[in-house]
C-alpha positions in Angstrom: 2.8 48.0 2.8 2.7 47.5 6.5 4.8 44.7 8.1 4.0 43.6 11.6 6.1 41.4 13.9 4.0 38.6 15.4 3.7 38.6 19.2 6.2 35.7 19.3 8.7 37.3 17.0 11.4 39.6 18.3 11.6 42.9 16.4 14.6 43.2 14.1 15.2 46.2 11.8 17.3 44.2 9.3 14.7 41.6 9.0 12.0 44.2 8.5 14.1 45.9 5.8 14.6 42.6 4.0 10.9 41.7 4.2 10.0 45.0 2.5 12.7 44.4 -0.1 11.3 40.9 -0.8 7.8 42.2 -1.4 9.1 45.0 -3.6 11.1 42.4 -5.7 8.6 39.5 -5.9 5.0 40.0 -6.9 2.5 38.6 -4.5 -1.2 38.8 -3.7 -0.3 40.6 -0.5 1.5 43.3 -2.4 -1.2 43.6 -5.0 -3.9 44.1 -2.4 -1.6 46.1 -0.1 -2.5 44.1 3.0 -0.5 44.0 6.2 2.1 41.2 6.4 3.1 39.4 9.6 6.6 38.4 10.3 6.9 35.1 12.3 9.8 33.6 14.1 10.6 29.9 14.5 10.6 28.8 18.1 13.6 26.4 17.7 16.2 28.1 15.6 14.7 31.6 15.8 14.5 31.9 12.0 12.3 34.6 10.6 9.7 34.0 7.9 6.6 35.4 6.2 3.6 33.8 4.7 2.4 34.8 1.2 0.9 33.6 -2.0 2.6 33.8 -5.4 1.4 33.0 -8.9 2.9 30.3 -11.1 3.9 33.0 -13.6 5.9 34.9 -11.0 7.4 31.6 -9.8 8.7 30.8 -13.3 10.7 34.1 -13.1 12.0 34.2 -9.6 12.3 30.6 -8.3 15.5 28.7 -8.2 15.6 25.0 -7.3 19.4 25.2 -6.6 19.3 26.1 -3.0 22.8 26.1 -1.4 23.8 25.6 2.2 26.8 27.9 1.9 26.0 30.7 -0.5 29.3 32.4 0.3 31.6 29.6 -0.8 30.8 30.0 -4.5 30.5 26.2 -4.9 27.6 24.8 -7.0 26.7 22.1 -4.4 23.0 22.0 -3.8 21.3 20.4 -0.8 18.0 19.5 -2.6 17.6 16.1 -4.3 17.6 15.8 -8.0 14.1 16.1 -9.6 12.8 12.6 -10.1 11.1 13.4 -13.4 9.9 9.9 -14.1 8.7 9.1 -10.6 4.9 8.5 -10.4 4.6 11.1 -7.6 6.1 13.8 -9.7 4.0 12.8 -12.8 0.9 13.1 -10.6 2.0 16.6 -9.4 2.5 17.6 -13.0 -0.9 16.4 -14.0 -2.4 18.3 -11.0 -0.5 21.5 -11.8 -1.6 21.3 -15.4 -5.2 21.0 -14.2 -4.8 24.2 -12.2 -4.4 22.8 -8.7 -3.1 25.3 -6.1 -0.3 24.0 -3.9 0.5 25.2 -0.4 3.3 25.3 2.1 6.2 25.7 -0.3 9.2 26.5 1.7 11.7 29.0 0.3 14.5 31.4 1.2 14.8 34.9 -0.1 18.5 35.2 -0.9 20.2 37.5 -3.5 23.8 36.6 -2.6 23.8 34.1 -5.5 21.7 33.8 -8.6 20.2 37.2 -7.8 17.9 37.0 -10.8 16.1 34.2 -9.1 16.0 35.3 -5.5 13.5 32.7 -4.2 15.5 29.5 -3.4 13.3 26.5 -2.8 14.0 24.3 0.2 10.8 22.4 0.6 8.5 21.4 -2.3 11.0 21.4 -5.2 9.0 18.8 -7.1 5.8 20.8 -6.7 7.6 23.9 -7.7 8.9 22.3 -10.8 5.5 21.0 -11.7 4.0 24.5 -11.3 6.8 26.1 -13.3 6.4 23.5 -16.1 2.6 24.0 -16.1 3.1 27.7 -16.8 5.8 27.1 -19.4 3.8 24.5 -21.2 0.2 25.7 -20.7 0.4 29.2 -19.2 -1.3 27.9 -16.1 -0.8 30.5 -13.4 -2.6 30.0 -10.1 -1.8 31.3 -6.6 0.4 29.0 -4.4 1.2 29.3 -0.7 4.7 30.0 0.5 6.7 30.3 3.7 9.6 32.6 2.8 12.5 32.7 5.2 14.9 35.6 5.4 18.2 36.6 6.9 19.2 33.0 7.7 22.4 32.1 9.4 24.3 29.0 8.2 23.0 27.0 11.1 19.4 28.2 10.5 19.7 27.3 6.8 21.0 23.8 7.6 18.1 23.2 10.0 15.6 24.5 7.4 17.1 22.1 4.8 16.8 19.1 7.1 13.2 19.7 8.1 12.1 20.7 4.6 13.7 18.1 2.4 11.2 15.4 2.9 11.2 12.3 0.7 9.1 12.1 -2.5 9.5 8.3 -2.5 5.8 7.4 -2.2 5.6 3.7 -3.4 3.6 2.6 -6.4 1.9 0.1 -4.0 0.6 2.9 -1.9 -0.6 4.7 -5.0 -2.4 1.6 -6.2 -4.1 1.1 -2.8 -5.2 4.7 -2.6 -6.5 4.8 -6.1 -8.3 1.5 -5.7 -10.1 2.6 -2.6 -10.9 6.1 -4.0 -12.1 5.2 -7.5 -13.0 1.5 -7.4 -14.2 1.2 -3.8 -13.4 -1.5 -1.3 -14.5 -4.4 -3.6 -11.1 -5.8 -4.5 -9.9 -5.7 -0.9 -13.1 -7.3 0.4 -12.9 -10.0 -2.3 -9.3 -10.8 -1.3 -10.5 -11.2 2.3 -13.3 -13.5 1.2 -11.1 -15.8 -0.8 -8.3 -15.9 1.7 -5.7 -13.7 0.0 -6.0 -11.1 2.9 -6.7 -11.7 6.5 -9.8 -10.2 8.1 -9.2 -6.5 8.7 -6.0 -6.5 6.7 -5.3 -4.1 3.8 -3.0 -4.2 0.8 0.6 -3.2 1.8 1.9 0.3 1.0 5.3 -1.1 0.1 5.0 -4.6 -1.3 8.7 -5.4 -1.2 8.7 -5.0 2.6 5.6 -7.1 3.1 4.5 -10.8 2.8 1.0 -10.4 1.5 -0.6 -9.7 -1.8 -0.4 -6.3 -3.3 -3.1 -4.3 -5.1 -1.3 -4.8 -8.4 -1.1 -8.6 -7.8 -4.8 -8.8 -6.9 -5.8 -6.9 -10.0 -3.5 -9.0 -12.1 -5.1 -12.2 -10.7 -8.6 -11.1 -11.6 -7.7 -9.8 -15.1 -5.8 -12.9 -16.0 -8.5 -15.3 -14.9 -11.0 -13.7 -17.3 -8.4 -13.3 -20.1 -7.6 -17.0 -19.8 -11.3 -17.9 -19.6 -12.1 -16.0 -22.8 -9.2 -17.8 -24.6 -10.0 -21.2 -23.2 -13.6 -21.1 -24.5 -12.3 -21.0 -28.0 -9.8 -23.9 -27.8 -10.3 -27.6 -28.0 -8.8 -30.0 -25.5 -6.3 -31.3 -28.0 -5.1 -27.8 -28.8 -4.5 -26.5 -25.3 -0.8 -27.3 -25.3 -0.1 -26.1 -28.8 -0.3 -22.4 -28.1 1.9 -19.7 -26.5 -0.1 -17.8 -23.9 0.5 -14.3 -22.7 -0.4 -13.7 -19.0 -0.9 -10.0 -18.3 0.7 -7.9 -15.5 -1.4 -4.9 -14.5 0.4 -1.6 -14.6 1.1 0.1 -11.3 1.4 3.7 -10.1 -0.6 6.9 -10.6 -3.2 5.6 -13.0 -5.5 2.6 -12.7 -4.6 -0.1 -15.2 -6.7 0.1 -18.3 -7.4 -3.6 -18.7 -8.5 -3.8 -15.1 -10.7 -0.7 -15.4 -12.4 -1.9 -18.5 -13.1 -5.3 -17.0 -14.6 -3.9 -13.8 -16.7 -1.4 -15.8 -18.0 -4.2 -18.1 -18.8 -6.7 -15.4 -19.7 -4.4 -12.5 -20.6 -6.2 -9.3 -20.8 -9.6 -11.0 -17.0 -9.8 -11.1 -16.9 -10.2 -7.3 -19.5 -13.0 -7.1 -18.2 -15.0 -10.1 -18.0 -18.6 -8.7 -15.2 -19.7 -11.0 -13.0 -16.8 -10.0 -13.7 -17.3 -6.3 -12.9 -21.0 -6.6 -9.7 -20.3 -8.4 -8.7 -17.6 -5.9 -9.3 -19.9 -3.0 -7.2 -22.6 -4.6 -4.4 -20.1 -5.3 -4.6 -18.9 -1.7 -4.2 -22.6 -0.7 -1.2 -22.9 -2.9 0.4 -19.8 -1.4 -0.3 -21.0 2.1 1.2 -24.4 1.4 4.3 -23.0 -0.2 4.8 -20.4 2.6 4.4 -22.9 5.4 6.6 -25.5 3.8 9.5 -23.1 3.3 8.9 -21.6 6.8 9.6 -25.0 8.3 12.5 -25.8 6.0 16.3 -25.1 6.1 15.9 -22.8 3.1 13.6 -20.3 4.9 14.1 -17.4 2.5 11.5 -14.8 1.7 12.0 -15.2 -2.0 11.1 -18.9 -1.6 8.3 -18.4 0.9 6.6 -15.9 -1.4 7.2 -17.8 -4.6 3.5 -18.0 -5.4 3.2 -14.2 -5.2 6.0 -13.6 -7.8 4.3 -11.7 -10.7 5.2 -14.3 -13.3 4.0 -17.2 -11.1 0.8 -15.4 -10.0 -0.3 -14.2 -13.5 0.5 -17.5 -15.1 -1.4 -19.5 -12.5 -4.4 -17.3 -12.7 -4.4 -17.3 -16.5 -4.3 -21.1 -16.7 -7.1 -21.3 -14.1 -9.2 -19.2 -16.5 -8.0 -21.0 -19.6 -9.1 -24.4 -18.1 -12.6 -23.4 -17.1 -13.9 -25.0 -20.2 -11.7 -28.1 -19.6 -12.9 -29.5 -16.3 -10.6 -32.5 -16.0 -7.4 -30.5 -16.3 -8.9 -27.7 -14.2 -9.5 -30.0 -11.2 -5.8 -30.9 -11.3 -4.6 -27.3 -11.6 -6.7 -26.2 -8.6 -5.0 -28.7 -6.3 -1.7 -28.1 -4.6 0.9 -30.1 -6.5 2.8 -32.7 -4.3 6.3 -31.6 -3.6 9.0 -33.4 -5.6 11.0 -36.1 -3.9 13.4 -34.7 -1.4 11.9 -31.1 -1.8 9.9 -29.4 1.0 7.7 -27.1 -1.1 5.1 -27.7 -3.9 6.5 -25.0 -6.2 10.1 -26.3 -5.9 11.4 -22.8 -5.5 15.0 -23.6 -5.1 15.1 -25.7 -8.3 13.3 -22.9 -10.2 15.9 -20.4 -8.8 18.8 -22.4 -10.4 17.0 -23.3 -13.6 18.7 -22.4 -16.8 17.6 -23.1 -20.3 20.5 -23.6 -22.7 19.5 -20.4 -24.6 19.4 -18.3 -21.4 22.0 -15.6 -20.8 24.3 -16.0 -17.9 22.5 -13.3 -16.0 19.2 -15.2 -16.1 18.0 -15.3 -12.5 15.9 -18.5 -12.7 12.4 -19.6 -13.7 9.5 -17.7 -12.3 11.7 -15.0 -10.9 11.2 -12.0 -13.0 8.0 -10.3 -14.2 8.8 -10.0 -17.9 6.6 -11.6 -20.5 8.9 -14.5 -21.4 8.9 -15.6 -17.7 5.1 -15.3 -17.5 4.7 -17.4 -20.7 7.1 -20.0 -19.4 5.3 -20.3 -16.2 2.0 -20.7 -18.0 3.4 -23.7 -19.9 4.7 -25.1 -16.6 1.3 -25.0 -15.0 -0.3 -26.4 -18.2 2.1 -29.3 -18.2 1.3 -30.0 -14.6 -2.4 -30.1 -15.2 -2.0 -33.2 -17.4 -1.4 -35.4 -14.4 -2.7 -35.2 -10.9 0.4 -36.9 -9.6 2.8 -34.7 -11.5 5.3 -32.6 -9.5 7.2 -29.5 -10.5 10.4 -31.4 -10.6 13.4 -30.6 -12.9 12.1 -32.9 -15.6 8.7 -31.2 -15.8 10.3 -27.8 -15.8 12.6 -28.7 -18.6 9.8 -30.2 -20.7 7.6 -27.2 -20.2 10.2 -24.7 -21.2 11.3 -26.9 -24.2 7.7 -26.9 -25.3 7.4 -23.1 -24.9 10.7 -22.6 -26.9 9.5 -25.0 -29.7 6.1 -23.3 -29.9 7.6 -19.9 -30.1 10.2 -21.0 -32.7 7.6 -22.5 -35.0 5.3 -19.5 -34.5 7.9 -17.4 -36.3 7.6 -19.6 -39.4 10.2 -20.9 -41.7 12.6 -18.6 -43.5 14.7 -19.0 -46.7 17.9 -18.0 -45.0 
């Protein structure tokens, strides 16, 4: 096999010898086809490397994910992050590897001074490497993957390589949601949000919802799904029975796959979903509630994000939307629900966020963080009961009395739903 130094790489006999040793040790497409290999040299730290392609089968035998900054010390410290096996990004990589995707630009060091049985130490692309190795172990998938293999590194060069290669895997679920929505569902949800006032003109869903003050893809999907879930339920319930049931607002799943409830709904309704007048009216009313809440807190002494964005909290959003759908067949109460509730006496905001934050039911654990704060089902159910209670009276406010009554009602309904026991 011929090795050729690139015009920008200074010739070095030790490097040439190590490159030949690498190709003799590790199977590659270049070795199989006996093609010339070029040796390159980094312009900053003058590190040498070669480009090659290696199969998943070979990787499973020669790759180590425990790359060390100081191989001579004998310490087991490794510079790479731990594999985030439950992270959505990694799960997507595994799915792609299992489906025979070929990855590129994996960054490795050929080093036999430690773990010589696995001479290829991964510095960049450890999650992709793990996905490839797992795909071979589990399904015998073995495709060619592109590498940059560094050789004869000094400690300084190795440290630099670690720094530039160890990029973060932390792609947010919000970004995944946005990308999948646009790719597989099209721009309809985003355009609908703009039309009803949940997004500004030219605005997109955030890629990290926790850093933003606008509706996320997950929240928008959840609003749509809950409206139709509530509507379907409300059509089967008489006026007198509305407050005698425990309702279960739904929170769409987030991450690498599109939520199944949302997918089925959009497939069933098609384009009609985005022109549904009831849904549009509800969304515009909700956008008005959010705006009123946001502006009221913005001008208050308690100008905290958690209070400003109270309407966007998953338990609040899903419950409000579900009740909006539930009351479609009950016009009198619907008209109340779609109006912004007047703030309680002495409180700046319609949702009374501070009172909700300190709310505790006597059965709640000490660590309970307040009403309409968490996304769990119990909080979503409680908030549905709160909005139902408010819809009984156009003058009603979300004061402490109403909150207590609603949660007491929910607790009683859930208790009796369990039935009597002989114990």
